[in-house]
N, C-alpha and C positions, 0 to 999 in steps of 0.2 A: 527388570527384564520384561519384555513384552511376552505375553502368553501364546502368541501365534507365530507360526513359521512361514506361512504363505498369505498372500493377499486374499485368496479365496476363503481361508479360514477366518481371517479378520473381518472380511465383508459379511460373511454368514453370521458371525457373532453379533455384529451391529444390527443386522437386518432381522434376524430371527428372534433375538432376545435383547431388544434395545434397553429395557430397564436394567437388566443385569450388566450389560456392557457399560452403560454410562455411570452406574453406581460404582463399578470397579474403577472406571476412569477418574471418578471424583475422589478416590483415595489418594491421588497424587497431591491433593490440596489439603492444607490445614484448615479445619473448620472449627468454629466455636460450637455450632450445632450441626452435626453431619446430616446430609440429606437422607431421607427415607423414600422419597419419590423423586422422579426425574422431571417429567414434563407435565404441565397442567394448562388447560385452555383458559384464556382470559375472557372477560365479559365482552371485550371489543372484538373478539374473533381471532386475536393473535395468541401467543403462548409464552409462558414463563418456564425457565429451567431451574430445577432444585428449589422450588418456592418455599419449602419448609425449613431451609437451611440458613445459617448465618456465618459470615466470615468477614475478613478485611483483606482486600487485595494488596495493600501496602505491606501488611504483616507477612503475607505470603511471598512478596517480592524482596523483602529486606530483612525484617526482624527474625524470622524463623531461621534464616541462614546464619545469622550471628549466633543465635541460640544453639545451632547445630555445629558450631566450631569453624565456620567459614568467614569469620569476621575480618581476617587479614587477607583474604582473597580479593583480587581486584573485581569490583562489580562493574565499573564503567571505565573505559579508556577513551579519552577525547582528543581529537586532533582537529585543529583549525587549518583549513587549506588557505585561508586568507592571511592569518597572522603568524602561522607556523607554530602556534602554541600547542603544547601537549599537557595533558593532566590525567592522572590515574587516581581513582577513588575506590577505596576498599568498601566492603559491605559495612564494616563498623563505622567508617567515616560517613558513608551515605545515610546510615541510620541516624547518626547525630544531626546531620544537616537537614534531613527531611523532618525529623521530629521537632527541631527548632523552628523551621520555617512554618510547619503546621501550627505551632504555637503563635507565630507571627500573624498568620491568617486569622486565627481565633481572636487575637487582640484587635483585629480590624472588624470583628463582628461576623466573620464567615462561619456559617453553620451547615449542617447536613442539608443537602439538597440545593444549596446556593450554587450558582454558576460562577466560575472563575475563568475569564478569557485570558489565554496565554499567547501572545504574539511575539515569539522569539525564535531565533535560528537554532541550529543544532548545537546546544551547549549543555554542560553539566547542570546549570541552573534550570534549564527547561525541564530536565528529568526530575530534579528536586521539586520543582513546583507541581508537576503532574502527580508525583507520589505523595506529596504533602496534602493535596486535595483528596486523593484516595484515602489517606490516613484518617481524615476527619469527616469523610462522607460528602464533601463538596464535589460538584460535577465539573471536571475540567473541559475546556473548549480550546484546543490548540489550533491556531490558524497560522498560515504561512506568513513568515516575517516580512516578505517582500510585497505584501498587498499595499495598494495605495489607499488613501484616506476613505474614499467612498466605499470601497469593498470592505474595509475594516468596519466602517459604520454599519453596513448591512448585517455583518455578523453580530455586532453589539446589539443592534435592534432585535435581532432574531432571538438571542438567548438571554438578554437583559442581565448581564453579569453584575454581581456585587462588587467585584474587583477586576481590574485589568492589569496584566503584568507584561512589561516589554523590556527589551534590552535597549540601552541608550543608542545603539547603532547596530547595523548588520553590514554585510559586505556583498558586493557584486564583483567577483574575483578579488582584486586587492583594493577596490574603490570603496571608501567608507560612505555608508548611507545612513545619515542621522534618522532616528526613529521617532523622536519626540515631536517634530513637526507633523508627521503622519498621524500620530495619536491626537494631537491638538485638532487637526482637520477633521478626523473621524468624530471626535466628541462634539465638534461644532455642528456636524451634520446630523448625528444620531439623535433621535427623540429621547432615548434612554440615557441616563447619567449614572455611571458607577459611583459607588460611595468612596472608592479610593483607587489610586493607581500605584503600582510598585515598579520600580525601575532598577535594572541591573546596570550599574555604572561600568562602562568599558573604557579602558585607557585611551583607545583611539579617538573617542568622541564622547566625553561625559556630557550628561544632560543637566540642565538647570531644574532642580526640584521645586515645584510650585508649593508654597505653604498651604496647609490644610487639605491638600489633595494627594501629593506624591510622597512615597516612602522608599527608602533605600532597601534593596533586596537583601544585601548581606547583613545589614543591621537587624532586619527581621529574623534572619537565620539564627541570631544569637538570643532569640526569645526562649522562655522556659519551654522545655520539650513537652510534647503532647503524646499520649499513648494512642494506639490505633482504636478506632471506634468500630464496634461490630455492627455490620449491616446485613440486611436481608439480601439473599443471592440475587433477587430481581431488582434491587435498587440500582439506579444508574451510576455507572462509573465515569463515562465521558460522553460528550457529543462531538461528532466529527462531521464536518461538511464535505460533501463530495466535491470533486475538482471541477465539475460543471462543464463537461465536453459538449453538452447540449445548451449551455448557457444558463441553465437553471440549477442552482446548488441547493441541496437539501441536507438537513441535520440528521445524521444517523445516531441513534442512541444505543450504547453498549451497556450491558449489565455487568455485575460483579462476578456472580457465581459461574454461570455458563462460560463466560469469557476466560476465567482462570483455568477451568477444567480443559477447555478446548486447546488453549495455547500450551498448557503443560503436556497434554497428550501429543500435540503436533511436533514439539521439539524432539521427542523420543521417536515417534512413529514415522514422521515424514523426513525430518532433517538429520536424525541419528546423532543428535548433539546432547551430551551428558553434562551433569554438574561438574564444574571445574574446567570445562572446555570453553573456547572462545568463539563467539558468533559475531559476524560483522555484516551489517546492512548499510549500503550507501544511501538509503532513503532519508529524506528530510523528516524530522520528527513531526512535522505538521501533516504528514500523510499517513494512511492506514498502515503501511508497512513499517513506518517509523514507530507508530504506536505499538503494533503487535510484536515486531521482531527487532526493533531498536531498543525498546524499553521492557514491555511486560513479559513476553515469552522467555527471553534469556534470563531475566532476573527471577521470575517465578521458578525457573528450572535450576537456579544456582550456577548459571554460567557467567562468563565475563562478556560484556557487550562493548564493541567498538563503535563509537559514533563519531561522525565527521561534520564539520561546518563547511558548507560550500561544495562545489563540484570537485571531486577527487580525480587527479590525473592518473594515468596508467602507472607512472613511476612511483607516485605516492601510494597508490593502492597496493602495489607489490611490496613496498617497504613496510606498510602497516601490517599486511598479511604475514610477512616474514618475521618482523620484530615481535609481534604479539601472538605468534603461533596460532593464527586463525584456523579453526577447524572447518567452519562453514561460512561461505560468502554468499550474500543475497543481494542481487543488483538488478538493474533494468536493461532491456535491450538497447535503450538510448545510451546508457553508460557503456555498454559493450561496444557499440559502434564508435564512440569516442575513443575507447581504449584501442580498438583496431586501427583507428586513424593515427593515434599517437605512438603506437608501440611496435612499429615495423622492425625495430632493432632491439626490442626489449622482450625478454622471455620471462614468463611466470612459472616455468616448469620446475624450478628448484624451490618448492614450497612444501617441505616434507610433512608439516602438520596439517596442511589442508587436505580434506577428504573429498569435498564436492562443492559445486557452485550452482546456485539457483537463480533463475531469472523469472520475473513476472511484471505485470503492469501494462503490458501491451504485447502485440504479436512479435515473436522472435522467429525469423525465418531459419530453415535448416542450414543455410550457408553460414549465417552468423553463429549458430550453435556449433557447427563443425570447426569454424575458426577458433572459437573459445576453447573447445576441447583440445585443439592443437596447442593453443597458447598456454593453457594451464596444465595440460597433461593430466587432467582430472575429469571425472564425470561432470557434465554441464547439462542441466535439464530445465525445461520450462514447466511452470505449473500455473493454474488458473484460479483466480479468486477476485473478489470485488470488495470495495469499501464496505458494502452492506454485509458481506459474509464474515469479514474480519480474519479469516484464515482460508486455507485451500479448499475449494470445491473439488478439484481434481489435483492429483499429485503423483510423484514417484516416492515409494516408501522405503527409505534407506534404513529404517529401524528394523525391517524384516530381514531374516536370513536369505529369503528367496531372491535369486538373481533375475532381474527383469530381462526379457528378450531385447536385443539391440534394436529391433524394429520399433520399439516403444519409445526410445530415447528422444526422438524428434517431436513426439506428440505431447500433449499437455497432461497425459496420465489418465488414471482411473479414479473414480469417485472416492473421496475421503469418507470416513465413517459418518453415517447419518445423512449424507447427501444422496438423494434418490432422484436422479435426472430422468427426464423423458423428452421426447421430440414431438413438437407440434408442427405438422407439415401443412403447407397451403394446398398441396395436391397429394393424393394418395401414392402416386407413382414417383414422388421425389424422395430420395434417400435422406436429404437434409431438411432441417427446419429449425425453428427457435428452440433452444434448450430451456426447459422449465424444471423446477425442483419441487417435488412433492412436499407438502406441509405435514407436520411441523419441520422447520429447519433445525439442524442440530445445534447443540450449545455453541456459544461464541458468535453466532450471527446476530443481526440487529434485533434489539428488543422493541423497536418501533422507530417512528419519526418524531422529531421535536417539532411541535406545532402549537403556537399560541400558549406557550408556557407549560406545556405538558407533553406526555408521551402518547402517541396515537398509533394504532395499527397501520402498517405501511400499505394502505389501499392502492396506491399508485404502482406498487410493485407486484400486484397480484393479477391473475387472469380473471376473466369474467365469471368463472365458477367460484372463485375464492379459495380454490383447493391447491393452487400452484403458485409458486414464486416465479416471476418472469425475470430471466437473466438478460434478455434483449441481446443475447449472443446466439449466433447460428452455428450449427454443426451437425454431426451424426454420431451415433453410438454403434460400435461394432459388436460382434458376438462375444468378444473377450472383455467387454465393458469399457474399452478404451474410447475416450471422447476425442473426436477429430474436429477441431475448431475451424470455422469458415469465416468468422468475423461478426461484427455487430449486425443486428437485424436491419438497422437503418443504413447499412453499408451494402446491402444486397442490390444488385443491378439487374433490371428486368429488360432483356434484349429480345425483342420480337416474341414476347411471351415466355422466353426461357430465363431462368434465374441463375445468376452467378455472383459469387461474393467477390468484392474488391480485393479481399485478402488472397484469394486464389491467384489473381493476376499479380498482386504484389510479390507473392512467393517467387514467381518466375522472373520478374524484373530484378529482384534482389540478388539473383544468381549472376547477373551480368557484371563483369569486371568494371570497376570504376563507379559503381553505384553505392553511395553511402547510405541513403534511405529513400523511401518512396511512399506515396499514397495514391490510391485510385478512388475516384469519385464517379458518380453518375451525373450526366447532363441530359437534358431533354433532346430527343431526336424525332423529327417530324415523321419519319418513315417507320422506325422500329421502336418507338416509345422512349427508350433510353439507350445511351451508349457510354462506354467508359472513357475517362480522360485520366492520364497518368501524370503525376507531378514527381519529378526525380531530382534529388540532391546529389550532384557528383561528389565523389570522394576526392578530396584535395591531394591525397597521397599519390594519385595517378596523374600521369602527364597529359592524358587526353580525356576529353569528355566522352562518355559512352554514346554510341550512335543511336539516335532515335529510330532510324530505319531498322537497325538490328533488334532493338527492344521490341518493336511492333512485330517483326518477323518471328522472334522467339515465342512471343505470346500466342500468335496465331498457330505456330507449329505445335505448341503444347496443348492448346485448348480448342483450336479450330477458328477459322476466319469468322464464324458466326458471332464471336465475341465482339467484333467490330471496333477494336482499338485502332484508332488512326490519328491520335493526338497525344503527343508527349511534350510536357512543358518542363524545362529545366529551371530550377530555382536555387537560390543560395541556401535556403532553409525552409522548413515547413512550419506552419503555425501550430503551436502546442500549448496545452495548459501548463501551469507552473509545475505540475508533477510530471511533465514530459509526454503526455498523451497527445497524439495528433488531433487537431480540431478540424475534422473534415468539413464541417458545416461552413467554416471560414473559407475553405477552398471552393465550395459550391457557390458561395456568395460572390467570389471574385472570378468565377470561371468564364463569365460572358465577356470580360474585358481582355482575356488572354494576356493579362499582366498581373503581377502581384507585387505587393510592397516588399516581399522578401528578396527580390532580385530580378534580373533580366529573364525573359521567357523566350524560348524557342518552340515554335509549333511545327509539327511535321504531319502532313496528311498523307495517308496511305490509301 
């Protein structure tokens, strides 16, 4: 049970007595050597959490629950949206499979600190591989299974893995995509050569194993089991590359100790999910949400985690939530929009086990959140975090008895423990500015960047003083510590010397009937410097396309004609990263043609 009843009390405890706060939070974890200190500065200017302590993340996620009597509880429930397969794995079964596969990795020469690249879809074997790496101190690098050869080659060159693990195929909807040709292409391009490749053979498309190089995944699972290796808290657990909305991907390094403490605390404090309950995230395991809340947080907390392969439909999502008595659902605004489009005659109201729904990853407009609350008949909230932070910067805290005011529900919440935000304004009279976070960042955040075979302080994420982490997100903080998000710093549009976020305009456009999604970018304007252009994807569930004239009029009525929106372009879809974030830079590059590859464009000048 949490010792606080209000957000104010929790926040004060974390701010006024951080050593006491985090040492108590660390008691949620099983340590070989428990920490006596919390945070210590490194020689490179960054910081380590619990640097005097030792533990094993895999032991915390698997073995200790078997030892505590949860061996027969489901740890993972898997559903493939492509093949319709389902599988349930208990904690005891997971322990056996992970320990055996860890032994298989050892037989291939994998040792503490070696990197293991995992390019697989959302499967039980993906989780087994991740946990087996954690068990022996190897550093796993999970990448999106749908990458083409050149992109996979870049990841291989960056982390120089000793072993690469793939599935013989993945799926795009029901279409089989063989993976072996992609691996062959990547290895032909990359300068680095792994010592071995491991392949999960799938019935839909088995791969030919090359002698001397390739090994069967399930055969390695039957190796002699290996016990967890105790590691320093600051030893790396994994490297995860950002999705690259700017076109430049970087490897984020996560530690073992701070990561485990933060995720265990968040499951109780933020999500209100206890041991024995079921947590379900629709995120791909290759993204940070899949790492944090598809695998590690639920398992460390003794919960059951539902994982899916592929894009889950509205009906499948409802069935999974109902059949497995999901307590908390974590999804994205993009998934919500797809659900809204598919589920006009399908209600998710009759889900008695479900307590609440969380969205993150991109902006969720109030109209979408209101629809979701009506659809689920449950609290639906947005919260804010990044690949770099690994858990919520701001959130709604369902583990506290305190009831939040209704006015807070459409915002991204208040700072989580240890996050100390400030606003950097370009002009003193502006209420908004870039949100920065005071250092040190709390446990669970990045331990550094992977660069040239080692961990480096994330200099590119810091301000010029070296005292603040830059989020590159714009917003404001009110007197109640609520953060109001306005969008990315590079999304700010400067119209005749005035600044406005594209997100502010998108909020208004999203309220129009018949709008599925939208994005607003800045284009040069000879008179006023910049002006906004709106890209709108119509909702196919409506009979008529929304009126461009009406969209422009609504924006001008809400914000003023000074905004200067006079161009609306209708497209079939928006360019996104593979994790679903809109790539506005791609829209900027195509803006001069008034056409996009995504579909036909209509331009309206006002």
